[in-house]
VMD Tcl script that draws the C-alpha trace (Angstrom):
set ca {
  {93.48 213.33 272.86}
  {95.52 210.11 272.76}
  {93.52 206.93 273.24}
  {95.63 205.27 275.93}
  {93.62 202.06 275.93}
  {94.24 201.49 272.22}
  {97.94 202.14 272.68}
  {98.11 199.68 275.56}
  {96.62 197.06 273.26}
  {99.91 197.16 271.33}
  {101.43 195.14 274.17}
  {98.78 192.42 274.08}
  {99.75 188.96 272.86}
  {96.18 187.71 272.64}
  {95.70 185.35 269.72}
  {99.43 184.67 269.43}
  {101.20 181.34 269.93}
  {104.61 181.52 271.61}
  {107.19 178.75 271.93}
  {109.77 179.48 274.63}
  {112.67 177.04 274.62}
  {114.22 176.10 277.93}
  {111.16 177.27 279.80}
  {111.07 174.75 282.64}
  {113.11 177.13 284.83}
  {115.05 180.38 284.91}
  {114.56 183.20 282.44}
  {112.66 181.00 280.01}
  {109.99 180.29 282.60}
  {109.73 183.98 283.48}
  {109.23 184.85 279.81}
  {106.61 182.13 279.40}
  {104.72 183.40 282.44}
  {104.82 186.96 281.10}
  {103.53 185.89 277.69}
  {100.71 183.91 279.28}
  {99.77 186.95 281.38}
  {99.58 189.01 278.19}
  {97.20 186.56 276.56}
  {99.43 184.31 274.46}
  {99.01 180.60 273.92}
  {102.30 179.43 275.44}
  {104.26 176.30 274.60}
  {106.62 175.33 277.39}
  {109.72 173.44 276.31}
  {112.17 171.20 278.12}
  {113.66 167.73 278.20}
  {111.74 166.45 281.19}
  {107.96 166.07 281.19}
  {107.93 165.74 284.97}
  {109.10 169.37 285.19}
  {106.98 170.74 282.37}
  {103.59 169.31 283.30}
  {103.28 170.89 286.79}
  {104.27 174.27 285.34}
  {101.71 173.88 282.58}
  {99.01 173.10 285.15}
  {100.05 176.16 287.18}
  {99.61 178.43 284.17}
  {96.35 176.78 283.13}
  {94.98 177.33 286.62}
  {95.64 181.03 286.11}
  {93.61 180.96 282.91}
  {96.34 180.49 280.32}
  {96.27 178.33 277.19}
  {99.34 176.08 277.52}
  {100.97 173.19 275.67}
  {104.29 171.48 276.24}
  {107.08 170.26 273.99}
  {109.44 167.66 275.38}
  {112.55 167.55 273.20}
  {116.32 167.48 273.75}
  {117.66 170.16 271.41}
  {121.08 168.50 271.52}
  {119.49 165.89 269.23}
  {119.85 167.92 266.06}
  {118.82 165.12 263.71}
  {115.35 164.63 265.18}
  {114.61 168.33 265.64}
  {112.81 169.00 262.30}
  {110.43 166.06 262.70}
  {109.80 166.83 266.34}
  {109.03 170.46 265.56}
  {106.68 169.53 262.74}
  {104.82 167.18 265.07}
  {104.52 169.98 267.63}
  {103.01 172.33 265.04}
  {100.49 169.70 264.01}
  {99.52 169.08 267.63}
  {99.59 172.56 269.18}
  {99.51 174.93 266.23}
  {102.28 176.88 264.53}
  {104.05 179.32 266.85}
  {104.26 182.84 265.46}
  {106.58 183.80 268.31}
  {109.78 181.84 268.93}
  {111.94 182.62 271.93}
  {115.37 181.00 271.67}
  {116.30 180.76 275.32}
  {117.65 177.25 275.87}
  {121.32 176.96 276.67}
  {123.98 175.22 278.68}
  {126.80 176.95 280.56}
  {130.47 176.02 280.73}
  {132.86 178.27 282.60}
  {136.26 177.04 281.57}
  {139.49 177.95 279.84}
  {139.76 176.49 276.34}
  {142.83 174.49 277.34}
  {141.04 172.96 280.31}
  {137.76 172.09 278.59}
  {136.88 168.62 277.37}
  {136.10 168.65 273.64}
  {132.89 166.67 274.11}
  {131.65 169.36 276.51}
  {132.62 172.10 274.04}
  {130.79 170.35 271.21}
  {127.71 169.81 273.38}
  {127.56 173.50 274.31}
  {127.90 174.63 270.70}
  {125.27 172.11 269.55}
  {122.72 173.26 272.11}
  {123.44 176.98 272.40}
  {124.22 177.77 268.76}
  {123.49 175.05 266.21}
  {120.17 173.87 267.65}
  {119.01 177.48 267.93}
  {119.97 178.18 264.34}
  {118.27 175.00 263.12}
  {115.10 175.60 265.12}
  {114.94 179.19 263.88}
  {115.18 177.91 260.31}
  {112.24 175.53 260.67}
  {110.21 177.90 262.82}
  {110.56 180.69 260.24}
  {109.59 178.31 257.44}
  {106.48 177.29 259.40}
  {105.57 180.94 260.08}
  {105.85 181.75 256.38}
  {103.80 178.72 255.41}
  {101.13 179.74 257.93}
  {101.33 183.32 256.56}
  {102.00 184.80 259.96}
  {101.68 188.58 259.69}
  {103.62 189.44 262.82}
  {106.19 186.67 263.19}
  {108.70 187.23 265.96}
  {112.02 185.52 266.67}
  {113.52 186.62 269.98}
  {116.90 185.17 270.89}
  {118.62 185.41 274.25}
  {122.27 186.20 273.70}
  {124.41 187.45 276.60}
  {126.66 190.30 277.61}
  {129.27 187.51 277.76}
  {129.27 187.52 273.94}
  {131.04 190.83 273.20}
  {132.92 190.82 276.52}
  {135.85 188.61 277.48}
  {137.16 187.47 280.83}
  {139.65 184.87 282.03}
  {138.41 181.32 282.44}
  {135.35 181.66 280.20}
  {136.37 180.83 276.63}
  {133.60 178.72 275.12}
  {130.23 180.22 276.11}
  {131.00 183.64 274.55}
  {131.71 181.93 271.22}
  {128.16 180.58 271.06}
  {126.54 183.75 272.34}
  {128.38 186.01 269.91}
  {127.37 183.61 267.15}
  {123.75 184.08 268.19}
  {124.17 187.85 267.96}
  {125.23 187.41 264.35}
  {122.26 185.13 263.76}
  {119.88 187.78 265.11}
  {121.07 190.25 262.49}
  {121.18 187.72 259.66}
  {117.61 186.58 260.26}
  {116.45 190.19 260.53}
  {117.72 190.84 257.01}
  {116.47 187.56 255.56}
  {112.95 187.52 256.98}
  {112.15 191.16 257.82}
  {110.56 191.82 254.46}
  {108.36 188.77 254.88}
  {106.79 189.93 258.13}
  {109.12 188.18 260.61}
  {111.33 190.31 262.83}
  {114.41 189.02 264.62}
  {115.76 190.64 267.77}
  {117.76 189.64 270.79}
  {117.99 190.18 274.51}
  {121.39 190.20 276.18}
  {120.89 189.49 279.88}
  {123.47 190.43 282.42}
  {123.92 188.83 285.82}
  {120.53 187.39 286.75}
  {120.01 185.49 289.99}
  {118.85 182.28 288.31}
  {119.59 178.67 289.22}
  {122.49 178.49 286.77}
  {124.20 181.48 288.42}
  {123.63 180.37 292.00}
  {127.19 179.15 292.55}
  {128.68 182.36 291.17}
  {126.35 184.55 293.20}
  {127.24 182.69 296.39}
  {130.99 182.67 295.73}
  {132.53 184.78 298.54}
  {135.04 186.36 296.16}
  {133.41 186.49 292.72}
  {129.89 187.28 293.92}
  {130.77 190.66 295.49}
  {132.94 191.53 292.47}
  {129.94 191.12 290.18}
  {127.76 193.30 292.39}
  {130.50 195.90 292.79}
  {130.89 196.34 289.04}
  {127.18 196.85 288.39}
  {126.01 200.48 288.60}
  {122.76 199.24 290.21}
  {124.78 197.39 292.85}
  {122.84 194.12 292.72}
  {121.99 191.00 290.78}
  {118.88 191.12 288.59}
  {115.73 189.38 289.73}
  {114.68 186.77 287.13}
  {111.32 188.47 286.52}
  {113.14 191.62 285.35}
  {113.62 189.95 281.96}
  {109.87 190.02 281.30}
  {109.38 193.57 280.00}
  {111.96 193.33 277.22}
  {110.65 189.92 276.14}
  {107.03 191.08 275.99}
  {107.95 194.27 274.11}
  {109.95 192.49 271.39}
  {107.18 189.94 270.84}
  {104.38 192.51 270.79}
  {102.90 194.72 268.06}
  {104.58 197.65 269.83}
  {107.91 196.44 268.42}
  {106.68 196.21 264.84}
  {109.53 198.43 263.54}
  {112.29 197.02 265.73}
  {114.37 194.52 263.77}
  {117.93 193.24 264.04}
  {118.74 194.74 267.42}
  {119.78 193.40 270.80}
  {118.28 194.87 273.95}
  {120.80 194.76 276.79}
  {119.25 194.06 280.19}
  {122.20 194.18 282.57}
  {121.78 197.14 284.90}
  {124.69 198.89 283.17}
  {127.22 196.12 283.85}
  {128.61 196.12 280.31}
  {129.26 199.89 280.17}
  {131.66 199.90 283.12}
  {135.37 199.11 283.16}
}
mol new
graphics top color blue
foreach p $ca { graphics top sphere $p radius 0.5 }
foreach p [lrange $ca 0 end-1] q [lrange $ca 1 end] { graphics top cylinder $p $q radius 0.2 }
display resetview
C-alpha cells in the first residue's frame, strides 16, 4: 500500500531558503506566500522597504520565517555585492525565483531607447546576473537540491502588434532556463520556468479594464476568464519541491489554454 503521507512530504519546503524577486506584489508575492505556507524560509525582495516590511510582518504573524532584501535590480554593478551581503545576513538561498520584471507595451518604433534598455536590464540581464551569483553561492554551500525557477511569459514565443520589446526579454529568459539546466543540472541545481498567461495582477489592470482589449483576451481563453493571481502557486511550489527532482530545463505554461488557440 502506498504511503500517502510520505509522498505528500515531497511537496514540503521545510528547511529550504527561497529568494523570490519582485515579491512585494503580484505573482511574486503569491509565490512567496505559497512557499512560506509549505515551510520555507522566505526572502521577500523589492526596491521599497516600506512595502516589504508590512508583508514580512504579515507572513511572520502566520508563523513563517521571513527576511527581506531591498535592492534595485536595475543597478547591475552593485548586484554581486548586495547579494553576497544578503547571503551573509539571511543565509544562502537554495531556491531562487526570478520573478522581477517591468512591462512596456509599445511598438519598437515608438519606444524610447532608455525605456528599452531599462526593460532589458531588469527583465533579462539582472536575472541572468543574479542567477549566476545565486548558482555560485548554492554550489559553494553544497546545496543538494538547488532550484532556479524563472518566470518567462507566453508573450515570449507569441507575437502581437504593439508589443515588440517585452517578448525579446522573455524569450531570452526561456533560453536561459535551458542553458542553466544543462550547465548546473549535474551539480544538483535544476532550472525550470513558468510561463504565465493573462493574470489579473496590478500590472495587467489597465488591460483587463480596457473595454475593447479586455473582452478579447477573455474570449480567446478556453477557460473564458483571467487567472486569479493565486493560481500561480501550485506550479511554483512543484518546481521548487523535491517532487520535481527529475524535471529540468522545461517551462510550465499556466495560461488556461490561451497559447494553444488561434
